[in-house]
Backbone as a chain_set.jsonl record, in Angstrom:
{"seq": "MSDYSDSLIQLLIKKVKEYPRFSKEEIEKFCWMAVHEHKHGVLPSEYDIREIDEELYLQLLQEFKSNI", "coords": {"N": [[8.221, 10.722, 5.619], [8.963, 7.728, 6.652], [12.121, 6.78, 8.621], [14.03, 3.918, 8.161], [16.442, 1.671, 9.425], [19.848, 1.565, 8.717], [20.822, -1.109, 8.752], [18.389, -2.99, 8.236], [17.671, -2.074, 5.663], [20.002, -2.846, 4.248], [20.144, -5.423, 4.552], [17.694, -5.92, 3.301], [18.454, -5.41, 0.641], [20.359, -7.405, 0.25], [18.874, -9.489, 0.059], [17.631, -9.099, -1.831], [19.276, -9.334, -4.081], [19.867, -12.123, -3.934], [17.742, -13.624, -4.766], [16.435, -15.955, -6.921], [16.902, -15.726, -10.311], [17.188, -13.0, -10.325], [17.052, -9.734, -11.461], [18.456, -6.572, -12.836], [16.895, -4.905, -14.549], [14.421, -5.623, -13.383], [14.149, -4.442, -11.151], [12.304, -2.778, -9.447], [10.224, -4.889, -8.987], [11.66, -6.992, -7.517], [12.401, -5.589, -5.541], [9.89, -4.789, -4.242], [9.086, -7.854, -3.856], [10.788, -8.151, -1.957], [10.031, -6.578, 0.006], [7.601, -7.35, 0.832], [7.747, -9.985, 1.582], [9.244, -9.164, 4.136], [7.388, -7.921, 5.468], [4.964, -9.978, 5.612], [6.284, -12.075, 6.26], [6.315, -14.35, 3.94], [7.012, -15.225, 0.57], [5.344, -13.479, -2.2], [2.375, -14.478, -3.715], [1.237, -15.388, -6.826], [-0.99, -13.724, -7.515], [-1.198, -12.143, -5.285], [-2.6, -9.882, -2.941], [-2.288, -8.423, -0.692], [-0.98, -5.58, 1.401], [1.811, -3.767, 1.388], [4.498, -2.153, 3.349], [4.872, 0.87, 2.021], [6.637, 2.948, 2.299], [8.932, 1.776, 3.484], [9.213, 0.157, 1.036], [9.868, 2.333, -1.026], [11.852, 3.434, 0.085], [14.095, 1.365, 0.184], [14.145, 1.028, -2.831], [15.231, 3.575, -3.748], [17.605, 3.254, -1.946], [18.906, 1.074, -3.105], [18.803, 1.741, -6.217], [20.876, 3.817, -6.044], [23.005, 2.414, -5.184], [23.437, 1.042, -7.458]], "CA": [[8.749, 9.357, 5.321], [10.044, 7.137, 7.968], [13.686, 6.19, 8.26], [14.371, 2.699, 8.46], [17.604, 1.535, 9.882], [20.284, 1.071, 7.791], [20.914, -2.658, 8.523], [17.092, -3.341, 7.656], [18.062, -1.812, 4.33], [21.085, -3.81, 3.767], [19.874, -7.042, 4.588], [16.773, -6.433, 2.322], [19.311, -5.206, -0.632], [21.131, -8.455, 0.147], [18.086, -10.47, 0.012], [16.756, -9.095, -3.319], [20.333, -10.01, -4.959], [19.895, -13.375, -3.977], [16.579, -14.102, -5.423], [16.353, -16.644, -8.007], [16.587, -14.947, -11.599], [16.895, -11.603, -9.965], [17.635, -8.787, -12.47], [18.26, -5.291, -12.49], [16.181, -4.517, -15.546], [13.05, -5.749, -12.819], [14.504, -3.987, -9.673], [11.082, -2.51, -8.853], [9.309, -6.106, -8.789], [12.383, -7.509, -6.903], [12.161, -4.738, -4.253], [8.588, -5.537, -3.641], [9.027, -8.878, -3.232], [11.549, -8.211, -0.213], [9.314, -5.758, 1.408], [6.252, -8.165, 0.868], [8.699, -11.162, 2.449], [9.817, -8.624, 5.326], [6.084, -7.674, 6.212], [4.161, -10.881, 5.623], [6.928, -13.691, 6.389], [6.357, -15.173, 2.992], [6.967, -14.356, -0.752], [4.014, -13.273, -2.768], [1.812, -15.703, -4.707], [1.026, -14.823, -8.329], [-2.328, -12.973, -7.597], [-1.227, -11.462, -3.84], [-2.797, -8.363, -3.215], [-1.778, -7.678, 0.564], [-0.551, -4.525, 1.244], [3.24, -3.891, 1.895], [4.973, -0.939, 3.595], [5.304, 1.715, 1.092], [7.454, 3.608, 2.709], [10.061, 0.698, 3.008], [9.636, -0.152, -0.624], [10.355, 3.282, -1.778], [13.405, 3.723, 0.607], [14.756, 0.345, -0.343], [14.136, 0.978, -3.844], [16.086, 4.645, -3.52], [18.86, 3.158, -1.792], [19.2, 0.095, -4.372], [19.366, 2.295, -7.447], [21.814, 4.447, -5.567], [24.181, 1.772, -5.04], [24.19, 0.459, -8.694]], "C": [[9.156, 8.776, 6.44], [11.323, 6.584, 7.455], [13.726, 5.04, 8.83], [15.921, 2.496, 8.682], [18.273, 1.054, 8.565], [20.866, -0.585, 7.452], [19.793, -3.291, 7.954], [17.438, -3.132, 6.154], [18.778, -2.511, 3.413], [20.775, -5.095, 3.75], [18.659, -7.231, 3.596], [17.404, -6.421, 0.987], [19.871, -6.784, -0.938], [20.029, -9.614, -0.298], [17.522, -10.243, -1.479], [18.031, -9.623, -4.358], [20.499, -11.376, -4.896], [18.568, -14.224, -4.168], [16.889, -14.69, -6.634], [15.911, -15.661, -9.285], [16.215, -13.55, -11.14], [17.792, -11.136, -11.238], [17.533, -7.599, -12.461], [17.25, -4.508, -13.427], [14.499, -4.674, -14.349], [13.338, -5.562, -11.37], [13.276, -3.555, -8.934], [10.504, -3.922, -8.281], [10.356, -6.867, -7.494], [12.301, -6.856, -5.16], [10.882, -4.832, -3.231], [8.313, -6.569, -2.996], [9.691, -8.749, -1.853], [10.57, -7.77, 0.774], [8.221, -6.715, 1.943], [6.73, -9.047, 1.833], [8.655, -10.581, 3.936], [8.583, -8.456, 6.044], [5.246, -9.092, 6.674], [4.548, -12.303, 6.021], [7.045, -14.615, 5.084], [6.564, -14.551, 1.526], [5.488, -14.333, -1.242], [3.731, -14.299, -3.563], [1.714, -14.78, -5.934], [0.213, -13.41, -8.042], [-2.179, -12.196, -5.954], [-1.476, -10.005, -4.052], [-2.91, -7.701, -1.84], [-0.802, -6.471, 0.14], [1.145, -4.508, 1.849], [3.472, -2.72, 2.526], [5.505, -0.139, 2.461], [6.452, 2.784, 1.375], [8.793, 2.895, 2.6], [10.314, 0.368, 1.712], [10.184, 1.094, -1.183], [12.237, 3.695, -1.286], [14.465, 2.642, 0.21], [15.109, 0.718, -1.943], [15.423, 2.287, -4.304], [17.641, 4.18, -2.911], [19.427, 2.022, -2.803], [19.668, 1.04, -5.472], [20.477, 3.433, -6.889], [23.088, 3.958, -5.466], [24.697, 0.68, -6.488], [25.173, 0.569, -9.684]], "O": [[9.77, 9.469, 7.25], [11.592, 6.106, 6.353], [13.473, 4.993, 10.034], [16.652, 3.248, 8.038], [17.741, 0.44, 7.64], [21.201, -1.095, 6.382], [20.046, -4.182, 7.142], [17.468, -4.142, 5.451], [18.497, -2.784, 2.246], [21.194, -5.842, 2.866], [18.459, -8.327, 3.072], [17.045, -7.264, 0.166], [19.847, -7.303, -2.054], [20.399, -10.572, -0.977], [17.041, -11.149, -2.159], [17.739, -10.275, -5.361], [21.232, -11.911, -5.728], [18.437, -15.37, -3.737], [17.573, -14.06, -7.439], [14.879, -14.99, -9.315], [15.167, -12.994, -11.466], [18.724, -11.691, -11.819], [16.435, -7.217, -12.055], [16.806, -3.445, -12.994], [13.573, -3.885, -14.536], [12.906, -6.311, -10.494], [13.17, -3.955, -7.775], [10.348, -4.0, -7.062], [9.748, -7.297, -6.514], [12.192, -7.414, -4.069], [10.825, -4.912, -2.004], [7.636, -6.633, -1.971], [9.197, -9.178, -0.81], [10.286, -8.234, 1.879], [7.953, -6.881, 3.132], [6.222, -8.983, 2.952], [8.173, -11.243, 4.854], [8.581, -8.801, 7.226], [4.925, -9.299, 7.844], [3.839, -13.303, 6.136], [7.81, -15.578, 5.127], [6.263, -13.368, 1.363], [4.599, -15.04, -0.767], [4.599, -14.994, -4.091], [2.08, -13.605, -5.957], [0.649, -12.283, -8.277], [-3.21, -11.684, -5.517], [-0.97, -9.195, -4.829], [-3.492, -6.624, -1.713], [-0.128, -6.321, -0.879], [1.511, -5.29, 2.727], [2.533, -1.951, 2.322], [6.577, -0.48, 1.96], [7.044, 3.345, 0.453], [9.664, 3.266, 1.813], [11.453, 0.285, 1.253], [11.127, 0.883, -1.945], [13.257, 4.024, -1.892], [15.612, 2.992, -0.069], [16.291, 0.701, -2.287], [16.365, 2.009, -5.046], [18.679, 4.677, -3.346], [20.543, 2.247, -3.272], [20.879, 1.144, -5.661], [20.959, 3.972, -7.885], [24.111, 4.633, -5.58], [25.672, -0.057, -6.633], [25.329, -0.337, -10.503]]}, "num_chains": 1, "name": "protein.A"}
């Protein structure tokens, strides 16, 4: 698994918390959205099937859950 900079992870955590209608019950969805936006430069559309950086997603999700 790649190690991403702490500053990137913290930036994405902040972004997740600022999304409209953010909820801790859907943290996986919001982390996925942040990683998608980071990689592609836009939020995903309803049926967006573009790939994301799964390692970044998993690291973000793990870090987010450990800080809740």
